[in-house]
TORLUM-640942 format. One line per 4 residues: number of its first residue (from 1); for each residue x, y, z of C-alpha. Coordinates in steps of 0.2 Angstrom, whole numbers, m for minus. Layout:
BEGIN
NUM	X,Y,Z; ...
***
This chain:
BEGIN
1	45,38,150; 59,32,161; 75,38,169; 91,28,161
5	108,26,167; 114,32,149; 126,46,148; 123,60,137
9	135,73,132; 134,90,126; 142,96,110; 156,107,116
13	155,117,99; 138,123,105; 131,135,119; 115,132,127
17	105,146,136; 100,135,150; 116,124,152; 110,119,169
21	94,111,163; 105,100,150; 112,85,160; 111,67,163
25	101,66,178; 85,64,170; 77,79,178; 61,85,168
29	61,102,159; 47,114,164; 40,127,154; 51,139,163
33	67,132,157; 65,127,139; 73,142,129; 87,131,122
37	95,136,107; 93,123,93; 108,123,82; 105,109,70
41	91,104,59; 74,114,61; 59,119,52; 56,137,57
45	41,140,47; 26,131,51; 15,119,40; 0,126,30
49	m16,118,37; m27,112,23; m46,115,24; m54,102,35
53	m43,107,50; m49,125,49; m50,128,67; m30,129,68
57	m27,136,51; m29,154,56; m17,151,72; m5,142,59
61	m5,157,47; 1,168,62; 14,156,66; 21,155,48
65	21,174,47; 30,175,64; 42,162,61; 48,169,44
69	50,187,51; 61,179,64; 69,168,51; 75,182,40
73	71,200,50; 82,209,37; 70,206,24; 57,215,32
77	62,232,26; 46,239,18; 32,247,28; 16,239,26
81	9,257,26; 12,258,8; m1,246,4; m12,248,18
85	m15,267,13; m17,263,m6; m32,268,m15; m39,250,m12
89	m46,251,5; m50,236,16; m68,231,19; m75,222,34
93	m69,205,28; m51,211,26; m51,210,8; m49,224,m5
97	m63,235,m11; m67,231,m28; m60,246,m38; m71,243,m53
101	m65,241,m72; m60,258,m73; m41,261,m79; m30,255,m93
105	m17,242,m96; m1,250,m90; 17,246,m93; 17,235,m77
109	13,216,m77; m3,218,m68; m19,219,m79; m27,235,m73
113	m45,235,m77; m46,234,m95; m59,222,m100; m50,208,m111
117	m63,196,m114; m80,197,m122; m93,199,m109; m106,190,m120
121	m95,175,m122; m100,159,m115; m91,146,m106; m92,128,m112
125	m103,118,m103; m90,107,m94; m76,120,m94; m57,116,m96
129	m43,128,m95; m33,120,m109; m48,120,m120; m50,139,m121
133	m39,151,m132; m31,166,m123; m35,183,m129; m21,186,m142
137	m22,205,m142; m21,208,m124; m6,195,m123; 2,205,m137
141	0,221,m130; 7,216,m113; 21,205,m119; 26,214,m134
145	25,198,m144; 17,196,m160; m1,189,m162; 0,171,m166
149	15,167,m155; 10,153,m142; 6,158,m124; 21,149,m119
153	33,159,m130; 25,176,m124; 25,171,m106; 43,165,m106
157	49,181,m116; 40,192,m103; 53,202,m94; 65,198,m107
161	67,181,m102; 69,170,m117; 59,153,m119; 67,137,m115
165	61,132,m132; 73,144,m140; 87,145,m127; 88,130,m116
169	78,115,m122; 73,100,m112; 84,85,m114; 78,69,m109
173	83,64,m91; 94,49,m90; 87,35,m79; 97,23,m69
177	93,5,m75; 85,m5,m62; 79,10,m52; 65,23,m54
181	77,37,m50; 86,48,m63; 104,50,m62; 108,64,m51
185	126,72,m49; 134,74,m31; 151,81,m36; 148,96,m24
189	145,85,m8; 162,90,m1; 158,108,m3; 139,105,4
193	147,97,19; 158,112,23; 143,123,23; 133,111,34
197	147,110,46; 149,128,48; 131,132,49; 126,139,65
201	106,138,67; 100,150,79; 81,148,76; 72,144,91
205	54,138,96; 44,147,107; 49,143,125; 31,148,130
209	23,134,120; 29,121,133; 12,122,140; m6,116,139
213	m8,110,120; 10,113,118; 27,104,116; 34,89,127
217	45,95,140; 61,83,143; 79,82,144; 93,72,137
221	95,55,144; 76,51,146; 70,35,138; 53,35,128
225	42,20,126; 55,9,136; 66,10,120; 73,27,113
229	86,37,123; 85,55,119; 101,64,116; 99,81,109
233	86,91,102; 88,93,83; 75,105,79; 57,111,80
237	41,114,69; 26,123,73; 17,107,80; 32,97,86
241	50,95,91; 63,82,84; 76,73,95; 91,63,91
245	88,47,100; 98,30,103; 87,14,100; 92,3,115
249	86,m12,107; 97,m10,92; 106,m27,89; 121,m26,78
253	121,m38,64; 102,m43,65; 94,m41,48; 79,m34,55
257	86,m21,68; 83,m3,64; 97,10,64; 105,13,81
261	102,32,80; 86,39,74; 75,55,74; 60,55,86
265	46,68,81; 37,73,97; 20,81,93; 12,94,104
269	m2,88,115; m16,96,105; m30,84,101; m34,93,85
273	m17,88,77; m19,69,80; m29,66,65; m16,76,54
277	m2,65,62; m11,49,60; m13,53,42; 5,58,39
281	10,40,47; m1,31,35; 5,41,20; 23,38,25
285	20,20,24; 10,21,8; 26,30,1; 39,19,9
289	30,3,2; 29,9,m16; 47,16,m18; 63,6,m17
293	72,7,0; 88,12,m9; 81,25,m20; 68,32,m8
297	71,51,m7; 57,54,7; 57,51,26; 58,33,31
301	46,28,45; 53,17,59; 40,17,73; 27,26,81
305	19,27,99; 11,38,111; 18,46,128; 10,55,142
309	17,72,146; 12,86,160; m3,92,149; m9,77,140
313	m5,64,126; 9,67,114; 11,56,97; 28,52,93
317	34,47,75; 51,39,75; 61,41,57; 78,39,49
321	91,52,52; 94,66,39; 105,82,39; 101,101,41
325	89,109,28; 92,121,14; 92,136,25; 110,132,27
329	114,136,10; 103,151,10; 111,159,25; 128,155,17
333	123,164,0; 115,179,10; 133,181,19; 142,180,2
337	145,196,m8; 146,198,m27; 143,184,m40; 140,166,m35
341	156,155,m37; 157,140,m48; 156,129,m33; 140,138,m26
345	131,138,m43; 136,118,m45; 130,115,m27; 113,124,m31
349	110,115,m47; 113,98,m39; 102,101,m25; 88,107,m38
353	91,91,m47; 90,80,m32; 74,90,m26; 66,87,m44
357	70,69,m43; 62,66,m27; 47,75,m34; 48,64,m48
361	47,49,m37; 32,55,m29; 23,59,m45; 27,41,m51
365	14,35,m38; 3,51,m38; 8,59,m21; 8,78,m21
369	19,85,m7; 10,101,m5; 24,110,5; 40,112,m4
373	51,125,4; 70,125,10; 64,119,28; 57,104,21
377	72,99,9; 85,91,20; 104,85,17; 106,66,15
381	121,69,24; 123,72,44; 132,87,50; 149,83,57
385	143,89,75; 130,77,76; 141,62,70; 153,68,83
389	139,68,97; 134,51,92; 152,44,93; 153,52,110
393	137,44,116; 144,27,110; 160,30,119; 153,36,135
397	140,21,134; 151,7,127; 145,m6,139; 127,m2,134
401	128,1,115; 130,m13,104; 140,m3,91; 157,3,90
405	162,22,86; 169,17,69; 153,10,64; 142,24,68
409	144,33,51; 140,17,40; 125,13,51; 117,30,51
413	121,35,33; 105,40,23; 102,26,10; 102,39,m4
417	118,49,2; 129,43,m11; 117,46,m26; 107,62,m19
421	111,77,m10; 95,80,m1; 78,71,3; 60,77,7
425	52,78,24; 36,83,32; 22,74,23; 9,80,36
429	m1,89,23; 4,79,8; m11,71,m3; m13,55,m12
433	m20,59,m30; m30,43,m32; m48,41,m33; m55,31,m18
437	m51,12,m21; m47,m3,m11; m29,m2,m10; m28,18,m5
441	m44,19,5; m37,18,21; m24,30,17; m36,44,11
445	m45,45,28; m41,62,35; m39,70,19; m57,71,12
449	m53,90,9; m43,84,m6; m56,75,m16; m49,66,m32
453	m61,62,m45; m48,59,m59; m32,50,m55; m18,63,m53
457	m29,79,m50; m37,86,m34; m54,93,m39; m52,108,m29
461	m68,117,m34; m76,106,m20; m67,113,m5; m55,128,m11
465	m41,120,m1; m26,131,4; m10,122,2; 9,127,3
469	18,140,13; 14,158,7; 30,162,m1; 30,146,m12
473	10,146,m15; 5,143,m32; m9,153,m42; m20,138,m44
477	m21,138,m24; m24,157,m24; m38,155,m37; m47,140,m31
481	m42,129,m47; m38,111,m48; m21,106,m44; m9,92,m47
485	9,85,m44; 16,100,m55; 10,112,m41; 25,106,m32
489	36,112,m46; 29,129,m44; 37,129,m26; 53,122,m34
493	55,138,m45; 52,150,m30; 65,140,m20; 78,140,m35
497	77,160,m35; 80,160,m16; 95,149,m17; 103,160,m29
501	99,176,m22; 95,173,m4; 78,182,m6; 60,177,m8
505	55,177,m26; 38,184,m20; 36,190,m2; 18,198,m1
509	21,199,19; 32,214,15; 16,224,11; 3,217,22
513	m1,206,36; m20,205,33; m23,188,24; m36,195,11
517	m25,209,5; m10,197,5; m18,186,m8; m22,200,m19
521	m3,207,m18; 3,189,m20; m8,187,m36; m2,204,m42
525	16,198,m40; 13,183,m50; 7,195,m64; 23,203,m63
529	31,187,m70; 18,178,m80; 7,193,m86; m11,194,m83
533	m23,179,m79; m28,173,m96; m45,174,m101; m47,155,m100
537	m49,158,m82; m57,174,m80; m71,171,m93; m78,160,m79
541	m80,175,m67; m91,183,m80; m100,167,m85; m104,163,m67
545	m107,180,m60; m123,176,m53; m115,161,m44; m103,171,m35
549	m115,184,m31; m126,170,m22; m111,160,m16; m111,167,2
553	m129,162,4; m132,145,m5; m116,138,m11; m121,123,m22
557	m111,107,m26; m118,106,m43; m124,119,m54; m142,120,m63
561	m134,113,m80; m125,98,m69; m107,104,m70; m96,108,m56
565	m95,126,m48; m81,137,m56; m66,140,m46; m69,146,m28
569	m60,162,m26; m61,171,m44; m72,184,m37; m61,189,m24
573	m49,195,m38; m60,199,m53; m74,210,m56; m91,205,m65
577	m82,210,m82; m68,199,m79; m55,213,m75; m43,213,m61
581	m52,223,m48; m37,233,m40; m29,243,m55; m19,254,m42
585	m7,239,m39; 0,239,m57; 10,254,m51; 16,246,m37
589	21,230,m45; 28,233,m63; 34,219,m74; 50,211,m68
593	65,205,m78; 72,189,m69; 86,189,m81; 92,205,m76
597	88,202,m57; 101,187,m58; 114,196,m66; 118,203,m49
601	123,187,m44; 127,177,m60; 137,179,m76; 124,184,m90
605	124,168,m100; 122,159,m82; 108,172,m78; 98,168,m94
609	98,150,m92; 94,151,m73; 80,163,m77; 73,152,m90
613	74,138,m78; 64,147,m64; 50,153,m77; 49,136,m83
617	45,130,m66; 32,144,m65; 27,144,m83; 8,144,m81
621	m8,149,m70; m14,131,m75; m2,117,m67; m6,104,m81
625	2,115,m93; 19,116,m83; 33,104,m86; 34,89,m74
629	48,87,m61; 55,73,m73; 55,85,m88; 64,98,m79
633	78,86,m74; 82,88,m93; 82,108,m92; 99,114,m100
637	104,125,m85; 104,110,m74; 113,99,m87; 128,109,m86
641	132,105,m68; 147,95,m72
***
């Protein structure tokens, strides 16, 4: 790392807690003067570590909880005592006590103990969730539907939300000729820019983390790898900070020259993180090579290198620039009173369209993102403050920068900025859903916890991997089912509700901070929306009762009859009769009416269609039955964005 003679300038519109440490002298930041307010793009909640890096997952879970509470402290209104003191007491392993099969099905969305499958029934030799018919009577009782209606219709009408087959309908999404990208509207771009330019991001990293196994301490004006001049800290994550940097080797007019301004992601000096960072680099190369440069809505990888800090080696990844994340819209929505305006609704729809378009691209090449949330969806347009800062840097270093102030914007513009509002970031936990083969074998290294026996599907029964940030986590992950690219679609539904209301669709952290209890509460909240877990799944708990009882001692990789074991976590939620083991939660979590909830912020017709879209994203406990991202682009609610 070198000291340079480049002049860096602070943005006059921003205030730093330690202005004295921000200078152009090249002085090194220490762990005592790093509590600097990050005012632009951040990723305040941490990535979810997947199985295979279990040594850091527990720490990461706590980081996520802490970050989310800091991110929206006003949401944490409910005391955890209500759940901690419930009739389901905690056991030594922090899970709820099995409350047995006593109790009846209540008016709530949670199945409370009634045995809704035949205990004597046999699971097929090679089970498939789609091959078993649900218990019609149980669904009819809970949904008020007629026996014989499809599961889809009953689930979609649950809570008075009509099915998209009846109300909205799917319309084929148009595809732009010559590209893989569906046509997405960007009419709300000026309004989006106005929100981004006004947004003051006050989320800060832990200043005590500039220490052993922690962040890299530095200052503006430093040059990394004899090339990249740091200008301003853009943001932070649980495992890294991100800096705006100037590429001193940029040459205007050269065909192979990179952009003059880039984002440098500097990881913590924790050896346990290196494997995951290397995997993210390989995966970004894999994605960049397979998606066209002009339509690629993912992070563009430019360079990678190592630097030495005070406490060890830091891995650095150089990427193309993007703007702020969707917390900008959520903060705007939360500050607004009354119904959403037409401008706000159009912006939210177009953001969701753009997100689905990006996921459709990934699904085309069988890549599962695994961590879709507002923090990881970034604007393709840079904030005016950052553009102004880049121009000032060029002006102050006119003799050293091979670019004029007028050329800054054309050079740094995201390639998708004119066709898509947002792009996806943070692929550190993504998965390539391809069986091991010559063309992808190298990319699969480091993700053996995501075994793929069948193209497009993670065989999760082998590992029971936990993916996704808590508030956006899908039921197949909680239950230990196989998952696929429609697992990301569940997260889009959660994010859509949050963009409209400013609140999480499901937030079990309001009730408990104990991980085992949190999983149970989370599933209960899912049942509020989808109804009880169908017997397609719970029958496996009955059929494999002996396996679940013996699992802790001798977990087999293949059962005696040659078939794979059942889902990893069913025994944590259902008793040996297949009934939900915590009937008291049915009173705490009655069924929800999304349409009615959304009427608080939308007109009735708009609320009906928006609720239908969200329920279409959730749709099923089995991801293979959910619509794909490409299909959801044709949903009637989104098609009315003009």
